C-alpha positions, 0 to 999 in steps of 0.5 A: 180617729180610733184611739185618739178619741180617748181624751174626748171619751174621758171628758164625756165620762166626767161630764156625766158625773156632773162634778161640782166646781170642775169645768170640762172643755173639749179642745181639739187644738194644739200649740199656741191655740191652747193658751186661750183655752187655759186662761183664768184657771188655777189648775189644768189637767189635759188628757190625751192619747200618746204614742210611742212612749215605750209603754204598752198600749192602754197604759195610763200615765200621769205626767208633768209639763217637763215630760213634753219639753222635747216633743213636737206636736201639731199639724203645723210645723210652726206650732209650739209643743205643749211645754213651750206653749205653757212657758209662753202663756206664763210669760204673756199673762202670768196673772191669768195663766194656770200655775199647775198643769198635769197630763193624763196620757194614755198610750195609743196603738192606732191614731190613724184609722177613721173609726168611732171605736178605740182598740180594745186595750185603750177602751179598757184603759178608760176607767183607769184614766177617769179614776186618775183624773178624779184623784187629781181633781181631789188633790 
């Protein structure tokens, strides 16, 4: 869906680098479904499009889980937002759930058009998003 592909595109770029000691996962899910995906990792970096953050299209942002405390996400009204999902995961399986979370969010313009092309601003942000994740991996 146009700019919503940015997360998948970043994962594909990172996969081509064959990074040692890094698992990459395409997870087209949200809310509570993410708990299982994140189990048994020390650190998780989630990359995704974000809309209406107040930043120009293509802005790459590094955020913590607290940035999403007031968000609603997912296609089902019964789904939890990412902040609630993380808190629930920590309570359900504290020994198996990651201790560290970072988010790389790229301001999107169009997440509704069915196309395999992103808008030019989001396409141009791809290298910066990849660099941001590489920096976070090395930290």
